[in-house]
N, C-alpha and C positions, 0 to 999 in steps of 0.2 A: 504494500500500500504506500509506503514512503517513497519507493522508487517511482511509482506512478505520479505522485505529487511533485517529485523533483523534475520529472520529464515535463510535466505541465508547466511548472515554473520556468523551466529552461525555454520552452516554446514561447511563453508569454514574454519573457525577457528578450529573446531574439526578435520577436515581432515588434516590440516597442523600440528596440534599437534600429531595426529596419525602417520603421515609420519615421523615427527621428532623423535618421540620416537622409531619407528620401525627401523630407519636407524642408530641410535646410539646405542652403547652397552657399558656397563661398562668394559667388558672383550673382546676386539676385537680379533678375530681369527688371527693367524699369517698367513702370506702369505709366501710361499716358492718358491725358484727358484734354478735351477741348472746351474751355469755358465759354459761357455766353450762349448756350443753346444745346439742343439735343443733336446727337450725331448717331449715325447708324454704324453697324459693324462693316457694312459695305464701304462706307466712307473711310473708316479706319484702314481697312484692307487696301483700298485704292491709294491712300496717302503713304501707307507703309511700303507698298510695292514701289511707288514712285521714288521713295527715299532710300531704298535698299540698293547698295552697291556691291561690288565683288568682295569688299573688305567687311561688309556688315551694314548696319543701320546708320544712316547719316542723321545724327541728332539735330544738327543745325537746319537741315532740310525740313524736318518735322516741326521744329520751332518756327520756321518761316511760314509754315502752313497753319500755324495757330495752336499747335499741340504743346502741352506743358507736361514735363515729367513730374510724377508724384513721388518717386522713390529712386534710390540707387545713387544719388549724387552725394559724394563725400562732403562733409562740412569743411568750410575753409577755416584754418586756424586764426584765432584773433591776432591782431597786430601786437607787437611787443609794447609793454607799457612805456609811457614817455615820462621823463622827469619834468614835473610842473615848473620847476625853477629854471630849467634850461641849462643847468650846470652839467658839465661833463664829469661823469664818475667812471673811474677805471677800477 
């Protein structure tokens, strides 16, 4: 009986690990939307097709067509702090 429970626990653990690795990605795909109105899947597919090159998706092309990325953009680091007195410190 204990052996059966161990097998079940192993199967559940492996399934959870498989789902976790399948749902996460090191390079998440960007999601795009077009503000200011409704758009259809056909419109997205047309614009995506027009903006796809041999090297991949041309994001500037999509932005020119009015699409805005929702995710995947890394945050820019804040600028270094400035000395309010203007003194040079070394």
